[in-house]
DRENPA-3360 file (N, C-alpha, C; in nm, 2 decimals, always signed):
BEGIN
1 = MATAPKTG = -8.47/-4.56/-5.06/-8.57/-4.65/-5.14/-8.42/-4.74/-5.21 ~ -8.41/-4.82/-5.22/-8.32/-4.95/-5.31/-8.27/-4.88/-5.44 ~ -8.18/-4.87/-5.53/-8.18/-4.87/-5.64/-8.16/-4.99/-5.75 ~ -8.22/-4.99/-5.82/-8.19/-5.15/-5.91/-8.04/-5.13/-5.98 ~ -7.97/-5.26/-5.94/-7.86/-5.30/-6.04/-7.84/-5.21/-6.14 ~ -7.72/-5.15/-6.18/-7.75/-5.08/-6.33/-7.71/-5.21/-6.47 ~ -7.79/-5.15/-6.54/-7.81/-5.33/-6.63/-7.81/-5.27/-6.76 ~ -7.77/-5.13/-6.77/-7.81/-5.10/-6.94/-7.67/-5.04/-6.94;
9 = GIHAPVQP = -7.66/-4.98/-7.11/-7.54/-4.91/-7.11/-7.43/-4.95/-7.13 ~ -7.31/-4.96/-7.06/-7.15/-4.94/-7.00/-7.21/-5.07/-6.94 ~ -7.33/-5.07/-6.87/-7.30/-5.23/-6.79/-7.32/-5.32/-6.80 ~ -7.36/-5.33/-6.94/-7.48/-5.46/-7.01/-7.35/-5.56/-7.01 ~ -7.39/-5.69/-6.96/-7.30/-5.79/-7.04/-7.35/-5.77/-7.13 ~ -7.21/-5.79/-7.22/-7.19/-5.84/-7.39/-7.13/-5.93/-7.41 ~ -7.13/-6.00/-7.54/-7.07/-6.11/-7.55/-6.91/-6.09/-7.63 ~ -6.82/-6.13/-7.59/-6.71/-6.10/-7.69/-6.69/-6.19/-7.78;
17 = SPELGAIV = -6.67/-6.15/-7.88/-6.64/-6.25/-8.08/-6.49/-6.39/-7.97 ~ -6.49/-6.48/-8.03/-6.36/-6.59/-8.01/-6.24/-6.49/-8.03 ~ -6.24/-6.38/-8.14/-6.05/-6.30/-8.13/-6.08/-6.22/-8.01 ~ -6.20/-6.14/-7.99/-6.15/-6.06/-7.87/-6.21/-6.16/-7.77 ~ -6.20/-6.21/-7.70/-6.22/-6.38/-7.67/-6.09/-6.45/-7.57 ~ -6.03/-6.44/-7.67/-5.86/-6.46/-7.65/-5.82/-6.37/-7.61 ~ -5.83/-6.25/-7.59/-5.79/-6.17/-7.44/-5.83/-6.12/-7.35 ~ -5.93/-6.14/-7.32/-6.06/-6.09/-7.21/-6.16/-6.21/-7.19;
25 = GNDKLPRS = -6.17/-6.35/-7.22/-6.21/-6.46/-7.21/-6.33/-6.47/-7.27 ~ -6.42/-6.60/-7.31/-6.56/-6.57/-7.34/-6.70/-6.59/-7.26 ~ -6.66/-6.53/-7.17/-6.81/-6.50/-7.11/-6.82/-6.35/-7.12 ~ -7.01/-6.36/-7.08/-7.02/-6.25/-7.10/-6.93/-6.12/-7.00 ~ -6.95/-5.99/-6.99/-6.89/-5.89/-6.92/-6.98/-5.79/-6.98 ~ -6.96/-5.69/-6.83/-6.96/-5.56/-6.92/-6.89/-5.46/-6.96 ~ -6.97/-5.37/-7.07/-6.84/-5.31/-7.19/-6.72/-5.27/-7.10 ~ -6.77/-5.20/-6.98/-6.64/-5.12/-6.91/-6.53/-5.21/-6.87;
33 = EVISKVWE = -6.58/-5.28/-6.85/-6.47/-5.46/-6.80/-6.38/-5.54/-6.90 ~ -6.45/-5.53/-7.02/-6.42/-5.60/-7.19/-6.25/-5.52/-7.16 ~ -6.32/-5.33/-7.22/-6.17/-5.22/-7.22/-6.05/-5.23/-7.11 ~ -6.14/-5.23/-6.96/-6.02/-5.25/-6.81/-5.96/-5.37/-6.83 ~ -5.99/-5.50/-6.91/-5.92/-5.65/-6.91/-5.83/-5.62/-7.09 ~ -5.88/-5.54/-7.13/-5.79/-5.51/-7.27/-5.66/-5.43/-7.23 ~ -5.70/-5.31/-7.18/-5.57/-5.26/-7.15/-5.48/-5.31/-7.06 ~ -5.52/-5.44/-6.96/-5.43/-5.50/-6.88/-5.38/-5.54/-6.94;
41 = YIKAHNLQ = -5.47/-5.62/-7.05/-5.33/-5.72/-7.19/-5.22/-5.58/-7.26 ~ -5.27/-5.54/-7.26/-5.15/-5.39/-7.31/-5.08/-5.37/-7.29 ~ -5.11/-5.32/-7.19/-4.93/-5.29/-7.06/-4.90/-5.40/-7.03 ~ -4.93/-5.55/-6.99/-4.84/-5.64/-6.98/-4.83/-5.71/-7.03 ~ -4.83/-5.68/-7.19/-4.73/-5.75/-7.30/-4.67/-5.62/-7.41 ~ -4.71/-5.46/-7.30/-4.60/-5.35/-7.34/-4.60/-5.34/-7.51 ~ -4.75/-5.28/-7.51/-4.78/-5.30/-7.67/-4.81/-5.17/-7.70 ~ -4.80/-5.08/-7.60/-4.79/-4.90/-7.59/-4.64/-4.87/-7.67;
49 = NPENKREI = -4.70/-4.77/-7.73/-4.56/-4.69/-7.87/-4.48/-4.61/-7.78 ~ -4.38/-4.70/-7.70/-4.31/-4.62/-7.62/-4.31/-4.43/-7.66 ~ -4.28/-4.40/-7.80/-4.25/-4.28/-7.78/-4.39/-4.21/-7.87 ~ -4.52/-4.29/-7.80/-4.62/-4.19/-7.85/-4.69/-4.31/-7.73 ~ -4.76/-4.27/-7.62/-4.83/-4.36/-7.53/-4.99/-4.41/-7.58 ~ -5.01/-4.28/-7.68/-5.15/-4.30/-7.74/-5.14/-4.39/-7.86 ~ -5.08/-4.45/-7.86/-5.07/-4.54/-7.99/-5.05/-4.66/-7.92 ~ -5.13/-4.75/-7.98/-5.10/-4.95/-7.95/-5.03/-5.03/-8.08;
57 = LADEKLKK = -4.96/-5.07/-8.05/-4.90/-5.14/-8.14/-4.95/-5.30/-8.14 ~ -5.01/-5.36/-8.23/-5.10/-5.47/-8.17/-5.01/-5.59/-8.25 ~ -5.01/-5.72/-8.11/-4.95/-5.82/-8.18/-5.08/-5.89/-8.22 ~ -5.02/-6.07/-8.26/-5.10/-6.11/-8.34/-5.23/-6.13/-8.28 ~ -5.30/-6.13/-8.15/-5.43/-6.16/-8.08/-5.48/-6.01/-8.12 ~ -5.42/-5.87/-8.10/-5.47/-5.74/-8.10/-5.54/-5.76/-8.27 ~ -5.44/-5.77/-8.33/-5.43/-5.77/-8.48/-5.57/-5.84/-8.54 ~ -5.60/-5.93/-8.48/-5.73/-6.00/-8.53/-5.84/-5.92/-8.43;
65 = VFGRDKCT = -5.85/-5.82/-8.35/-5.96/-5.73/-8.32/-5.98/-5.61/-8.44 ~ -5.80/-5.58/-8.43/-5.79/-5.43/-8.41/-5.83/-5.41/-8.63 ~ -5.75/-5.59/-8.67/-5.76/-5.55/-8.83/-5.64/-5.43/-8.92 ~ -5.57/-5.46/-8.84/-5.43/-5.34/-8.86/-5.34/-5.38/-8.66 ~ -5.22/-5.39/-8.77/-5.08/-5.32/-8.70/-5.10/-5.24/-8.63 ~ -5.16/-5.11/-8.61/-5.18/-5.05/-8.49/-5.32/-4.95/-8.50 ~ -5.35/-4.85/-8.36/-5.46/-4.79/-8.37/-5.42/-4.69/-8.24 ~ -5.49/-4.60/-8.24/-5.50/-4.49/-8.08/-5.55/-4.55/-8.01;
73 = MFEMNKYI = -5.56/-4.53/-7.93/-5.61/-4.60/-7.78/-5.77/-4.45/-7.81 ~ -5.79/-4.41/-7.87/-5.92/-4.32/-7.90/-5.95/-4.43/-8.04 ~ -5.92/-4.48/-8.12/-5.95/-4.56/-8.21/-6.00/-4.70/-8.17 ~ -5.98/-4.71/-8.05/-5.94/-4.88/-8.01/-6.08/-4.93/-7.98 ~ -6.19/-4.86/-7.93/-6.32/-4.83/-7.87/-6.40/-4.88/-7.99 ~ -6.37/-4.84/-8.10/-6.45/-4.88/-8.21/-6.45/-4.99/-8.29 ~ -6.32/-5.08/-8.25/-6.32/-5.22/-8.28/-6.34/-5.31/-8.18 ~ -6.31/-5.27/-8.10/-6.35/-5.33/-7.96/-6.54/-5.36/-7.99;
81 = SQHLKA = -6.61/-5.22/-8.04/-6.70/-5.30/-8.04/-6.78/-5.39/-8.14 ~ -6.72/-5.36/-8.25/-6.71/-5.45/-8.34/-6.76/-5.60/-8.29 ~ -6.69/-5.65/-8.21/-6.65/-5.74/-8.16/-6.73/-5.81/-7.98 ~ -6.82/-5.71/-7.96/-6.92/-5.71/-7.89/-7.05/-5.77/-7.94 ~ -7.14/-5.84/-7.85/-7.30/-5.89/-7.88/-7.36/-5.81/-7.76 ~ -7.45/-5.79/-7.76/-7.56/-5.79/-7.66/-7.62/-5.90/-7.61;
% end
């Protein structure tokens, strides 16, 4: 018996806001892929605090998503969720 592809929860495609789209692209993506792309951006731009890797130091693009200069990796999902529409 074949299983249907996962389409709900973290696998449901979501639409990034224009601010988040500047980082992850403007196409609908599963939430898990949005988070992965944000992490790719953070690592590519060396935005983790070297003294506390759990802290993300926002550049101009991330400030538009987070609404602040820095946040922890645990807070990050809360701010990203505000920029996603089902």
